[in-house]
N, C-alpha and C positions, 0 to 999 in steps of 0.2 A: 556213297557214290554208287551209281549203276552204270553198267556198260550196255550200250544198245548196238545190236548188229542187225542190219537189214539186208536181205538178199534180193537183188534186182536183176531180172533177165530182160534184155532188150532186143527188139527187132534190129537185126544187123545194120540196116541203113539208117537207123535212128541214133546210133551210138555217138556220132560226132555232135549231134544236136544236144544230146544229154550231157556230154562232157563240156560243151560250151556253157550250158545253163549252170552246171555245177561250178565251173570256173568263175562265173559271174556272181555266184551266191555263197561260195565256200567261206569267205571271210565273215560274212554276215551271220552264217550259221554258227561258225566257230566262236564268234564274239557274242552270241546270244546269251543272255544271263543264265548261268548255270552250266554252260557247255565248257568243258575244260580240255577237250581233245577231239579231233576229227580226222579221220582217214577215209580215203576212197581206195578200195582194193579191187583188183581184177583177177579173175580166175586164170591160172596159168594155162589150162588146157581148153577152156571154153571162153573165148574172148568176148562173148556177148553177156557174160555173167559178171556182175559187180556186187560189191558189198560195201555198205557204209559201216564204219566202226566209230562210235563216239562215246565219250565219258560225260556223264551228267551228275551234278551235285545230288540230285534226288529225282524221284519219279515225278514230283510236282514240277520241277524245272523242265523235265522232258515234256510233260503234258502242256505246260505253258507254251513251249515251242510248237508242239503239235497243233495247238489251238490258235497260233499266231497268223497274222497276215503273211509273214515271210514264208512259213511252211505251206500255207494254202496256195501261194503263188508258185513256189517251187514244185509242189506236188501237181498242180494243174498242168504245168509245163512238162512234167515227167511221166505221169500215168498213161498218157496216150502213146507212149513209146515202148511199153512193155510187151513181151511175147509170152509172159507167164505171170501168174499172180505173185506179187511180192510176199516175202515172209519176213517176220521181225521177231526178235527175241530181246528181252530185257534181262540182264544177268548180273549177278554179284560175283566179284572176284573172290576166289577161295584161297589161291596161292599164286605168288609171282616170284620167280627166281631171277 
């Protein structure tokens, strides 16, 4: 399993449109083959900063999603709302208590 964290910064007046798009697609993303967990998080002190946090069975599953029509549609609707370049990390869990 890999964990994927993506940091997204938005133009303030585009946040509602982003949240609407996420709401419309979150179940499709979560139910994509290989996705076992999906969260959308918002920075406590910087309200235009969001993070997606997802668990994938493998990097292959994540890449299948990233190459899918679903991702391409969501990304096309999202990328024009950024006020900074997104950052992404694929990580392995070392310890969980």
